[in-house]
Steps between C-alpha positions, in 0.01 A plus 500: 500500500219402261692189398541400864127529570416297189748235620335491845156468341617213280665329796165523679318353198375814325579573138429862405336378179232343721441838662482661155229247402285619790560862399398416144180333623415805712565764235420331167124568523578873510782510246470278192850594383666383822771238452670264739819695434326816624397316815845356559652846456253641753582228756870574457438874534320444831779266611745781422358714780715475809205514743346203317825308522523566874146376557565184297832426671344547844198278436696225332758504779226456760359205305845343481569555870168333581592202280824465698305533827703805600221734606406557864171364630217566451606642160644165392170321568301777331713471187493121496121494517458803268260639759207660319478795741871584474452762225856632518578328170229698320605819679860461384387425143309829499841670500534380142139565402493866603786591266238540222191615686149383569457291185782284633317461829180376339696263276689368803173427682374312197821299463511422873147360477519316165867390526571438130800310364821514698321666795282190546797267457694683771198510730442123468867397531529290816874434470602864540381799696369776275299702750642820355596398147153426364384846610820664378452349155138622500626845596763494227245396237250761621761778489623398153139488381426844645814636336371383162157649568656835588702500178220394264495764224134418430396597853289813519698789640215750542739779407720431800878506455653156444779439750804317372590166652856535638600160357 
């Protein structure tokens, strides 16, 4: 199903390499050996989680239904105006963020505020509705970044056991 979610993302204007660039920007200050390949692998690992795929499919489907004007009112109007108090888009994106803990949450908040790269492009796009997608991409980048942080061999372990990442 990972291929299908990558296809959906591309169809909606998101290349996973763009997400990996955000991950690299977030984690490079803490890991001078980090490569873009590491970041791309981390994005793909997060995309491989079924709960992440379900969140992405749901959010992107809602954006597409809004573009086709198929949502009931007042939801259709809320989506068309990208109502600032809606907040459901961020709440759904947190389903991705929480896969890798609190560091993902803080990174998501930062990305939601700063809107780097593809996140900004999606947010400013006036031809399509990306109410959910910009936040989902931020959540994906934050989770992939947190995954890298958790796996950093240079991180202090304070004598605690290192848990293996199931990927």
